[in-house]
ZAKE-18801 format. One record per residue: residue number from 0; x, y, z of N, C-alpha, C in turn. Coordinates in pm, 1 decimal, padded with zeros to 6 digits, always signed. Layout:
<NUM <X Y Z> <X Y Z> <X Y Z>> ...
//
This chain:
<0 <+00082.5 -00119.6 +00000.0> <+00000.0 +00000.0 +00000.0> <+00086.4 +00125.3 +00000.0>> <1 <+00202.1 +00116.1 +00062.1> <+00291.3 +00232.2 +00063.8> <+00339.1 +00265.1 -00077.6>> <2 <+00370.3 +00161.5 -00153.5> <+00415.4 +00184.5 -00291.4> <+00302.2 +00243.0 -00375.9>> <3 <+00179.2 +00195.1 -00355.9> <+00064.7 +00248.5 -00430.4> <+00042.0 +00395.8 -00396.6>> <4 <+00054.6 +00433.3 -00270.4> <+00041.6 +00573.2 -00231.6> <+00149.9 +00659.4 -00293.4>> <5 <+00271.1 +00605.9 -00296.4> <+00382.5 +00679.5 -00356.2> <+00359.3 +00699.5 -00506.0>> <6 <+00304.3 +00597.6 -00572.6> <+00275.4 +00608.7 -00715.8> <+00166.0 +00712.4 -00740.6>> <7 <+00064.2 +00718.4 -00653.2> <-00040.2 +00820.2 -00667.8> <+00016.7 +00960.4 -00652.2>> <8 <+00105.6 +00978.4 -00556.2> <+00167.8 +01110.0 -00535.5> <+00250.9 +01149.4 -00657.6>> <9 <+00329.2 +01056.4 -00708.8> <+00410.9 +01086.3 -00826.5> <+00325.5 +01113.8 -00949.4>> <10 <+00214.3 +01041.6 -00964.0> <+00125.2 +01066.2 -01077.3> <+00063.3 +01205.5 -01068.6>> <11 <+00024.1 +01246.6 -00948.7> <-00030.2 +01381.2 -00931.4> <+00071.8 +01488.9 -00962.2>> <12 <+00194.6 +01467.7 -00918.3> <+00299.7 +01565.3 -00948.2> <+00330.6 +01568.2 -01097.4>> <13 <+00326.2 +01452.9 -01162.5> <+00351.9 +01448.6 -01306.6> <+00243.4 +01522.0 -01384.3>> <14 <+00118.9 +01517.7 -01335.2> <+00010.7 +01588.6 -01403.1> <+00022.6 +01740.0 -01388.3>> <15 <+00095.3 +01786.7 -01288.4> <+00113.0 +01930.8 -01268.6> <+00224.4 +01990.1 -01354.8>> <16 <+00304.0 +01905.9 -01418.0> <+00417.6 +01953.0 -01496.6> <+00368.3 +02024.6 -01622.6>> <17 <+00436.1 +02129.4 -01658.7> <+00409.1 +02198.4 -01784.7> <+00313.1 +02314.6 -01768.4>> <18 <+00269.3 +02365.9 -01881.9> <+00174.3 +02475.0 -01883.0> <+00237.0 +02612.5 -01882.9>> <19 <+00367.8 +02617.7 -01876.6> <+00434.5 +02746.8 -01874.3> <+00452.6 +02802.5 -02014.6>> <20 <+00487.7 +02927.3 -02021.6> <+00510.6 +02993.5 -02149.2> <+00660.4 +02996.4 -02178.2>> <21 <+00695.5 +02985.4 -02305.4> <+00836.1 +02994.9 -02343.8> <+00887.7 +03137.8 -02330.9>> <22 <+00801.3 +03233.6 -02352.6> <+00837.0 +03374.4 -02342.3> <+00798.0 +03424.5 -02203.7>> <23 <+00893.9 +03471.1 -02122.0> <+00859.9 +03517.3 -01986.7> <+00772.0 +03641.7 -01984.2>> <24 <+00761.8 +03713.7 -02094.2> <+00678.4 +03833.2 -02100.4> <+00533.5 +03801.5 -02136.7>> <25 <+00506.2 +03678.1 -02178.0> <+00373.3 +03638.7 -02222.4> <+00310.7 +03545.1 -02120.0>> <26 <+00188.4 +03575.8 -02074.8> <+00118.2 +03494.2 -01975.9> <+00046.6 +03378.9 -02045.2>> <27 <+00052.5 +03261.3 -01985.5> <-00010.6 +03143.4 -02043.4> <-00128.5 +03101.1 -01955.3>> <28 <-00247.5 +03099.6 -02013.0> <-00366.9 +03055.8 -01940.2> <-00376.8 +02903.6 -01934.4>> <29 <-00282.0 +02834.4 -01993.5> <-00281.5 +02688.7 -01995.0> <-00259.3 +02630.0 -01855.1>> <30 <-00209.5 +02709.6 -01762.2> <-00186.3 +02658.9 -01626.9> <-00316.7 +02644.7 -01548.7>> <31 <-00425.0 +02703.5 -01597.2> <-00552.7 +02698.6 -01526.4> <-00648.5 +02598.1 -01589.1>> <32 <-00604.9 +02475.4 -01612.0> <-00695.8 +02377.6 -01670.0> <-00737.8 +02274.3 -01564.7>> <33 <-00831.0 +02189.3 -01600.5> <-00888.0 +02090.5 -01508.9> <-00781.9 +01995.7 -01454.9>> <34 <-00690.0 +01957.7 -01538.8> <-00586.9 +01862.2 -01499.9> <-00500.6 +01916.3 -01386.1>> <35 <-00456.9 +02039.6 -01395.8> <-00365.5 +02096.0 -01296.0> <-00436.7 +02147.4 -01171.0>> <36 <-00560.2 +02192.1 -01184.1> <-00630.5 +02249.8 -01069.2> <-00716.9 +02150.6 -00991.7>> <37 <-00757.2 +02041.0 -01054.6> <-00849.9 +01948.9 -00988.2> <-00795.1 +01808.0 -00977.1>> <38 <-00760.3 +01748.3 -01088.5> <-00722.4 +01606.9 -01089.4> <-00590.9 +01583.4 -01015.6>> <39 <-00489.9 +01662.9 -01042.1> <-00360.0 +01643.5 -00978.7> <-00365.6 +01659.2 -00826.0>> <40 <-00429.2 +01763.4 -00771.7> <-00436.4 +01772.2 -00625.3> <-00516.2 +01658.7 -00560.6>> <41 <-00620.1 +01609.3 -00630.5> <-00696.1 +01496.7 -00576.4> <-00607.8 +01372.2 -00570.4>> <42 <-00528.7 +01348.7 -00674.6> <-00438.1 +01233.8 -00673.5> <-00333.5 +01245.1 -00563.3>> <43 <-00278.5 +01363.4 -00544.9> <-00176.3 +01382.7 -00442.2> <-00236.1 +01364.0 -00303.1>> <44 <-00352.3 +01422.2 -00278.6> <-00416.4 +01407.6 -00147.6> <-00454.0 +01262.8 -00120.0>> <45 <-00506.9 +01192.7 -00220.3> <-00542.6 +01052.6 -00198.8> <-00417.6 +00967.8 -00177.0>> <46 <-00307.5 +01003.1 -00239.7> <-00180.9 +00933.4 -00215.3> <-00133.6 +00951.3 -00072.7>> <47 <-00142.9 +01072.8 -00020.4> <-00102.4 +01096.2 +00118.2> <-00196.4 +01026.4 +00217.1>> <48 <-00325.6 +01025.3 +00186.0> <-00420.4 +00954.2 +00272.9> <-00390.0 +00804.8 +00272.9>> <49 <-00359.9 +00749.2 +00156.8> <-00324.0 +00607.9 +00148.7> <-00194.9 +00579.7 +00224.1>> <50 <-00099.3 +00670.3 +00218.8> <+00025.7 +00653.9 +00292.9> <+00000.1 +00649.4 +00443.3>> <51 <-00082.4 +00739.8 +00493.6> <-00113.4 +00740.6 +00636.7> <-00186.1 +00612.6 +00675.6>> <52 <-00281.1 +00569.8 +00592.4> <-00352.7 +00446.5 +00620.6> <-00257.8 +00327.2 +00619.4>> <53 <-00164.1 +00323.2 +00524.3> <-00069.8 +00211.8 +00515.9> <+00022.8 +00206.9 +00637.1>> <54 <+00059.6 +00321.6 +00688.1> <+00146.7 +00325.1 +00805.5> <+00070.4 +00283.1 +00931.2>> <55 <-00054.5 +00327.6 +00942.8> <-00132.7 +00299.2 +01063.9> <-00199.8 +00162.4 +01062.8>> <56 <-00206.1 +00094.9 +00947.1> <-00276.9 -00031.3 +00934.2> <-00205.5 -00140.9 +01014.2>> <57 <-00284.2 -00217.4 +01089.4> <-00229.7 -00328.7 +01166.7> <-00291.8 -00457.0 +01114.7>> <58 <-00206.5 -00552.7 +01080.3> <-00254.3 -00681.5 +01030.8> <-00324.5 -00757.7 +01142.6>> <59 <-00427.8 -00834.9 +01108.8> <-00508.4 -00902.9 +01209.9> <-00434.4 -01020.7 +01273.2>> <60 <-00331.2 -01071.1 +01209.5> <-00261.9 -01186.0 +01268.6> <-00153.6 -01148.9 +01365.6>> 
//
């Protein structure tokens, strides 16, 4: 479960990559899309929640 949480965190961070402008004087509205504002933070938060659950989980045996 720890590895799955780590993969979710990395996937969320990978979805946040990009969206910048090549010209520093030109603003790019591409940074405000659904992928970067909604999906990526949900993946990162769920990864951290899974990490906490994996650390706190106690096997029944």
